[in-house]
Structures are given as C-alpha cells and as structure tokens.
C-alpha positions, -999 to +999 in steps of 0.1 A: -030+471+871-026+476+829-040+450+804-014+430+785-026+435+750-017+407+722+000+412+690+008+400+654+025+413+629+011+403+585+036+411+559+026+413+522+052+415+494+044+440+469+061+468+451+032+488+458+034+488+496+032+522+495+000+532+477-017+505+498-006+519+530-019+554+521-051+540+504-061+517+534-054+546+559-071+573+537-105+550+537-099+541+574-098+581+582-138+584+572-145+566+605-114+562+630-084+584+640-056+578+618-020+595+612+002+583+583+031+594+557+046+575+524+064+550+547+043+544+581+010+549+595-011+541+629-047+538+628-070+533+658-089+499+647-123+491+668-104+460+680-070+477+690-044+503+674-025+490+641+007+500+629+017+499+590+050+500+574+057+505+537+093+496+518+103+495+485+093+455+488+066+449+516+037+460+536+039+451+572+011+456+595+013+451+632-025+448+649-030+445+688-056+434+707-068+422+744-078+387+727-075+362+702-110+375+693-101+412+686-069+399+666-093+384+643-116+408+643-084+431+629-069+407+606-103+406+589-104+444+585-068+447+572-072+417+548-110+423+534-095+459+525-064+448+508-086+424+490-102+449+475-071+473+470-047+445+461-069+428+438-045+429+406-022+412+428-046+384+436-044+395+477-058+367+495-047+375+530-015+388+548+012+363+563+000+367+598+025+354+629+021+359+667+045+392+674 
C-alpha cells in the first residue's frame, strides 16, 4: 500500500526568481540531497520533497508531506530562508495554496 502525500504550491512574484532558487538549493545542499539549475530544482527536505521552478516573473515551490504538520514545517523552511535571502524585497511568505 502506497502512502498518499499532501501537496501545496507557493508562489513568490519576483524578478529574481532564478537567483533565489539557486540560493535556496545551494544552501540546502550543505545538509540534504539537491539537484538544480537556473530554472528548476529539487530538494529532499526532511518533511518531504520540494520542487522549485523559476520564471522571469516568479518563483514557484511545490512541497509535499505525509500530513498537515509536514507541510507546515516545509512551508516554514522555505519561507524562513527566503525571508533572509529576499530581505530587500520585504519578503514575508510565499502565497501558499493546496496543490
């Protein structure tokens, strides 16, 4: 029997999406398995995998987890790191929605 994962997608409108995607992945790579390039990334976050995608106008992150608590932790990981990296844009949180 396979476990069903919950998923959410967060969006951050920014002209610096590729920069933030690479910054997040490079930072996460110190502790977890990560693959990325300028437009897409995948990070094996502890609560569940995250997929990142950058365009000219926004950064999108799809997080997955076994339950609501796992999603809460994954949202916190992404948002707290972006808060530091995107401080010049007064970033507070991604716009999160159920996937």
